[in-house]
C-alpha positions as CSV (number, residue, x, y, z in Angstrom):
1,M,0.0,0.0,0.0
2,P,1.5,3.4,-1.0
3,D,2.4,5.6,2.0
4,S,1.8,2.7,4.4
5,F,5.0,3.4,6.2
6,R,4.3,7.1,6.7
7,Q,0.9,6.2,8.0
8,A,2.4,3.8,10.4
9,Y,5.0,6.3,11.4
10,A,2.3,8.9,12.1
11,G,0.7,6.3,14.3
12,L,4.0,6.0,16.2
13,R,4.2,9.7,16.7
14,N,0.6,9.8,17.8
15,Y,1.3,7.1,20.4
16,I,4.2,9.1,21.8
17,A,2.0,12.3,21.9
18,Q,-0.7,10.4,23.8
19,N,1.8,9.1,26.4
20,P,3.7,12.2,27.5
21,Q,5.7,10.1,30.1
22,I,7.8,8.9,27.1
23,E,10.9,11.0,26.7
24,M,12.4,11.3,23.3
25,T,15.0,14.0,22.9
26,D,18.4,14.2,21.2
27,S,20.2,13.0,24.3
28,V,17.5,11.0,26.2
29,I,15.3,8.0,25.5
30,G,12.9,7.2,28.3
31,I,10.2,4.6,27.9
32,P,8.5,3.7,31.2
33,E,7.6,0.1,31.8
34,E,3.9,0.7,31.7
35,V,4.0,1.9,28.1
36,R,7.0,0.0,26.8
37,A,5.1,-2.9,25.3
38,G,2.7,-0.6,23.5
39,F,5.5,1.6,22.3
40,Y,7.5,-1.2,20.7
41,R,4.3,-2.6,19.2
42,V,3.8,0.5,17.1
43,F,7.6,1.1,16.7
44,N,8.0,-2.3,15.2
45,A,4.9,-2.0,13.1
46,A,6.3,1.2,11.5
47,R,9.6,-0.5,10.7
48,E,7.9,-3.5,9.2
49,A,5.5,-1.3,7.2
50,F,8.6,0.3,5.6
51,V,9.9,-3.1,4.5
52,E,6.5,-4.2,3.2
53,E,6.0,-1.0,1.2
54,K,9.5,-0.7,-0.2
55,F,10.5,-4.3,-0.8
56,P,7.5,-6.4,-1.8
57,V,9.4,-8.4,-4.4
58,L,12.1,-9.3,-1.9
59,L,9.5,-10.4,0.6
60,D,7.8,-12.6,-2.0
61,R,11.2,-14.2,-2.8
62,A,11.9,-14.6,0.9
63,R,8.5,-16.3,1.5
64,L,9.3,-18.8,-1.3
65,L,12.6,-19.6,0.3
66,Q,11.1,-20.0,3.7
67,D,8.4,-22.3,2.3
68,N,10.9,-24.5,0.6
69,Y,13.2,-24.5,3.6
70,V,10.3,-25.5,5.9
71,K,9.4,-28.3,3.5
72,A,13.0,-29.6,3.3
73,E,13.2,-29.5,7.1
74,G,9.9,-31.3,7.5
75,E,11.1,-34.1,5.2
76,L,13.9,-34.8,7.7
77,A,11.6,-34.6,10.7
78,G,12.0,-37.6,13.0
79,L,15.6,-38.0,11.8
80,V,17.2,-34.7,12.9
81,S,16.3,-31.4,14.6
82,W,18.1,-28.1,14.9
83,E,19.2,-26.3,18.0
84,D,19.8,-22.6,18.4
85,A,23.4,-21.6,19.1
86,P,23.9,-19.4,22.1
87,T,23.4,-16.4,19.7
88,V,20.8,-16.8,17.0
89,S,22.5,-16.3,13.6
90,P,21.2,-13.6,11.2
91,V,20.4,-16.3,8.7
92,Q,18.3,-18.2,11.1
93,R,16.4,-15.1,12.1
94,F,15.8,-14.4,8.4
95,L,14.4,-17.8,7.8
96,R,12.0,-17.4,10.7
97,S,10.7,-14.0,9.6
98,S,12.3,-12.2,6.7
99,R,10.2,-9.1,7.4
100,Q,11.3,-8.8,11.0
101,S,14.8,-9.6,10.1
102,L,15.1,-6.9,7.5
103,A,13.3,-4.4,9.8
104,R,16.0,-4.8,12.3
105,E,18.3,-2.7,10.1
106,L,16.0,0.3,10.8
107,F,16.2,0.1,14.6
108,D,18.8,2.9,15.3
109,S,17.7,5.0,12.3
110,M,14.1,5.0,13.5
111,F,15.2,6.4,16.9
112,D,17.2,9.0,15.1
113,L,14.1,9.9,13.1
114,L,12.1,10.2,16.3
115,K,14.7,12.4,17.9
116,G,14.8,14.7,14.9
117,R,18.3,13.8,13.9
118,E,17.0,12.6,10.5
119,S,14.2,13.7,8.2
120,L,11.7,11.3,6.8
121,E,13.4,11.6,3.4
122,T,16.9,10.8,4.7
123,F,15.5,7.9,6.8
124,E,13.9,6.4,3.8
125,Q,17.0,6.8,1.6
126,K,19.3,5.2,4.2
127,G,16.7,2.5,4.9
128,L,16.6,1.5,1.2
129,Q,20.4,1.4,1.2
130,R,20.8,-0.7,4.4
131,I,18.2,-3.3,3.5
132,A,19.5,-3.6,-0.1
133,A,23.0,-4.2,1.4
134,V,22.0,-6.9,3.9
135,W,19.6,-8.8,1.5
136,P,22.3,-10.6,-0.6
137,P,24.1,-12.4,2.3
138,L,20.9,-13.2,4.1
139,F,19.2,-14.7,1.1
140,R,22.3,-16.5,0.0
141,G,22.7,-17.9,3.6
142,G,19.1,-19.0,3.7
143,Y,19.4,-20.7,0.3
144,E,22.5,-22.4,1.4
145,K,20.6,-23.9,4.4
146,W,18.0,-25.2,2.0
147,A,20.6,-26.7,-0.2
148,V,22.3,-28.4,2.8
149,L,19.1,-29.9,3.9
150,S,18.4,-31.1,0.4
151,L,21.8,-32.7,0.1
152,V,21.4,-34.4,3.5
153,K,18.2,-36.0,2.2
154,L,19.9,-37.1,-1.0
155,L,22.6,-38.7,1.0
156,A,20.1,-41.2,2.4
157,P,21.1,-40.6,6.0
158,R,21.3,-43.6,8.3
159,G,22.3,-41.5,11.3
160,F,24.0,-38.2,12.3
161,L,26.9,-37.3,14.5
162,R,28.0,-34.0,16.0
163,V,31.3,-32.7,17.4
164,N,30.6,-30.8,20.6
165,V,33.1,-28.0,20.9
166,R,32.5,-25.3,23.5
167,P,32.7,-21.5,22.9
168,L,35.5,-19.5,24.4
169,N,34.7,-18.6,28.0
170,P,34.8,-14.9,29.0
171,G,37.8,-15.5,31.3
172,E,39.8,-16.9,28.4
173,R,39.6,-13.8,26.2
174,G,42.8,-12.4,27.7
175,K,45.0,-15.2,26.5
176,S,47.9,-14.2,24.4
177,A,47.6,-14.6,20.7
178,V,51.3,-15.4,20.5
179,R,50.9,-18.7,22.3
180,V,47.7,-20.4,21.2
181,P,46.5,-23.1,23.6
182,S,46.1,-26.7,22.3
183,I,43.1,-29.0,23.0
184,E,41.9,-32.4,21.9
185,I,39.1,-32.6,19.3
186,P,36.1,-34.2,21.0
187,A,35.1,-37.5,19.5
188,P,32.0,-37.3,17.2
189,E,28.9,-38.4,19.0
190,R,25.7,-39.9,17.7
191,S,22.9,-37.3,17.9
192,A,19.7,-36.3,16.3
193,N,20.0,-32.8,17.6
194,L,22.3,-30.6,15.6
195,L,23.3,-26.9,15.7
196,F,21.8,-24.7,13.0
197,S,25.0,-22.6,13.2
198,Q,28.2,-23.1,15.1
199,P,28.9,-20.7,18.0
200,Y,30.7,-17.6,16.7
201,N,33.5,-18.0,19.2
202,A,33.9,-21.8,19.1
203,I,37.4,-22.9,20.1
204,L,37.6,-25.2,17.1
205,A,36.0,-25.2,13.7
206,V,34.1,-28.4,13.3
207,P,31.4,-29.7,10.9
208,D,27.9,-28.5,11.4
209,L,26.9,-32.2,11.1
210,I,28.4,-35.5,10.0
211,V,26.0,-37.7,8.0
212,Q,26.3,-41.5,7.9
213,S,25.3,-41.8,4.2
214,G,23.5,-44.8,2.9
215,A,23.9,-43.4,-0.7
216,L,27.7,-43.3,-0.4
217,S,28.4,-45.8,2.3
218,R,30.7,-43.3,4.0
219,F,30.5,-40.4,6.4
220,V,30.0,-37.0,5.0
221,G,30.9,-33.8,7.0
222,I,29.2,-30.5,6.1
223,R,30.3,-27.1,7.2
224,S,28.7,-23.7,6.3
225,E,29.3,-20.2,7.7
226,F,33.0,-20.9,8.1
227,R,35.1,-19.2,10.9
228,P,38.5,-20.5,12.0
229,G,39.0,-22.0,15.4
230,L,40.6,-20.1,18.3
231,Y,42.7,-23.0,19.7
232,N,45.0,-25.5,18.1
233,A,44.0,-29.1,17.8
234,S,46.4,-31.6,19.4
235,N,45.0,-34.6,17.6
236,A,44.2,-33.5,14.0
237,S,43.7,-36.4,11.7
238,L,46.9,-37.6,9.9
239,E,44.6,-39.0,7.1
240,R,43.7,-35.5,5.9
241,E,45.6,-32.8,4.1
242,W,46.2,-29.6,6.0
243,S,47.2,-26.1,4.8
244,P,48.2,-23.0,6.8
245,I,45.4,-20.4,7.3
246,H,46.3,-17.2,5.6
247,A,44.5,-14.0,4.6
248,D,43.7,-15.0,1.0
249,L,42.3,-18.4,2.2
250,L,40.1,-16.7,4.8
251,M,38.8,-14.3,2.3
252,S,37.5,-17.2,0.2
253,L,36.2,-19.3,3.1
254,E,34.2,-16.4,4.6
255,S,32.3,-15.6,1.4
256,G,29.4,-18.0,1.8
257,L,30.7,-21.5,0.9
258,T,29.7,-25.0,2.0
259,L,32.6,-27.3,2.6
260,I,32.0,-31.0,2.2
261,Y,34.2,-33.8,3.6
262,L,34.1,-37.5,2.9
263,A,35.7,-40.3,5.0
264,E,35.4,-43.9,6.0
265,K,35.5,-42.9,9.7
266,P,33.9,-39.9,11.3
267,E,37.0,-39.1,13.4
268,S,38.9,-38.4,10.1
269,I,36.6,-35.4,9.4
270,S,35.8,-34.2,12.9
271,L,37.9,-31.0,12.4
272,V,37.6,-28.4,9.7
273,A,40.1,-25.9,11.0
274,D,41.8,-24.8,14.2
275,A,43.6,-21.5,14.8
276,T,46.4,-22.1,12.3
277,R,45.4,-25.1,10.0
278,F,42.7,-25.8,7.5
279,C,41.5,-29.2,6.3
280,R,41.3,-29.6,2.6
281,P,37.7,-30.4,1.6
282,D,36.6,-32.9,-0.9
283,L,34.1,-30.6,-2.5
284,V,33.0,-26.9,-2.3
285,L,29.6,-25.4,-3.0
286,G,29.0,-21.7,-3.7
287,Y,25.7,-20.0,-4.2
288,I,24.4,-17.3,-6.5
289,D,21.3,-15.2,-6.7
290,T,21.2,-14.7,-10.5
291,R,19.0,-11.6,-10.1
292,I,21.9,-9.8,-8.5
293,V,25.1,-11.5,-9.6
294,P,25.8,-12.4,-13.2
295,K,26.6,-16.1,-13.8
296,D,30.1,-15.3,-15.3
297,A,31.0,-13.2,-12.3
298,A,30.0,-16.0,-10.0
299,M,32.0,-18.6,-11.9
300,E,35.0,-16.4,-11.7
301,A,34.6,-15.9,-8.0
302,I,34.2,-19.6,-7.3
303,A,37.2,-20.3,-9.6
304,A,39.3,-18.0,-7.5
305,A,38.1,-19.7,-4.3
306,D,38.7,-23.1,-5.8
307,S,42.3,-22.3,-6.6
308,R,42.9,-21.2,-3.0
309,I,40.9,-23.9,-1.2
310,N,41.8,-26.7,-3.7
311,P,39.0,-29.2,-3.0
312,V,39.7,-32.7,-4.1
313,V,37.0,-32.9,-6.8
314,G,36.4,-29.3,-7.5
315,S,33.5,-26.8,-6.9
316,Y,29.9,-26.2,-7.8
317,V,28.1,-22.9,-8.3
318,V,24.4,-23.5,-7.3
319,A,21.9,-20.9,-8.7
320,S,18.7,-20.1,-6.8
321,E,16.6,-19.4,-9.8
322,P,14.2,-22.1,-10.9
323,C,14.9,-23.3,-14.5
324,P,12.8,-25.5,-16.8
325,E,15.9,-26.9,-18.5
326,S,17.8,-29.9,-17.3
327,G,19.5,-27.6,-14.8
328,V,23.1,-28.7,-15.1
329,N,25.8,-27.1,-17.2
330,V,29.4,-28.3,-16.9
331,E,31.6,-25.3,-17.4
332,T,35.1,-25.0,-18.9
333,G,36.6,-23.5,-15.7
334,P,40.1,-24.2,-14.6
335,A,40.7,-27.9,-15.6
336,S,36.9,-28.2,-15.8
337,R,36.8,-28.1,-12.0
338,I,34.0,-25.5,-11.8
339,R,30.4,-26.7,-12.5
340,F,27.2,-24.7,-12.6
341,I,23.8,-26.0,-11.4
342,K,20.5,-24.2,-11.9
343,A,18.8,-25.8,-9.0
344,G,16.1,-23.4,-8.0
345,Y,14.2,-25.3,-5.3
346,D,14.4,-28.7,-7.1
347,E,16.5,-30.9,-4.8
348,L,17.0,-33.5,-7.6
349,Q,19.1,-30.9,-9.5
350,L,21.7,-31.4,-6.7
351,L,22.2,-35.1,-7.6
352,P,25.4,-34.3,-9.6
353,V,27.0,-33.2,-6.2
354,I,26.3,-36.6,-4.8
355,D,27.6,-38.3,-7.9
356,A,30.8,-36.3,-7.7
357,L,31.4,-37.7,-4.2
358,V,31.1,-41.4,-5.3
359,E,34.7,-41.8,-6.4
360,P,36.7,-38.7,-5.2
361,A,40.3,-39.5,-5.8
362,G,42.6,-38.8,-3.0
363,T,40.2,-39.2,-0.1
364,T,40.5,-41.8,2.6
């Protein structure tokens, strides 16, 4: 509805006027307990009205993603469930409610508007820029979670394991970076309860989950939202290849990739990285929103990441746009290592990823 935001904002201003005990000046925000719930109800409604008015197409795309994610999650119900990390990740929040997630970007700016620090025009201009900036990583991250669930289903899981690593305790933050402590990697444990996202300050980088795959008759470790560990591992697997963590590698790993590991024993793939070493994956998946990023640009970016990460069987670019064609195009990337899949929300289009893992040379 045109002007729905300005109408909602007028309602917010009217609420403040009707409750003079609310203080809203350039230097003071005072919202008494007895009116706080009502204030934030109209405050949040104004922010969400902005998102609904300015970004209807993005909200429609987000609903389609949410519906398909919920469907994929439901198809694994009874086999696995997802736990919240100590801090809910932005992607998880986006999948729960895209409208509320995007509206969070307007929180501080809305208070600046109420205080008179911004005009309605500058608020709207900045709001458009902020939401446009956060949309690509949130949508890509949500689509990645859908793809991971779809791959898990295609792996024909016979069971799941998790590696329980703790976050850094507050008292440990003062430890010297010159001398990084060492710790043993916890043994993978059977579990049907897995973390949606690993804790931001986990002492070791471990798989999000390890799948006992009936389709491959092996164990498959999957890691998204990569961050390096904070401690060194004293018992890293000798069966895997390791490389030093450096700035170029981190730049590639932190750009929204899924790392996939394959092994005969879950202990061989229980560590993705510690503070100084990174485990070479068997395969890497990158994701593209073709409405924002051209296909050629995505292929070039994944080719650069592939050259740094060096996965055993190469990398795939998975596109979020539905396609009536067969969906798979093998590209002539470096040594034909980079493949492109127009998956949309058709999980069967991801079968080439499973096929690529059947005989990956060099794995144990």
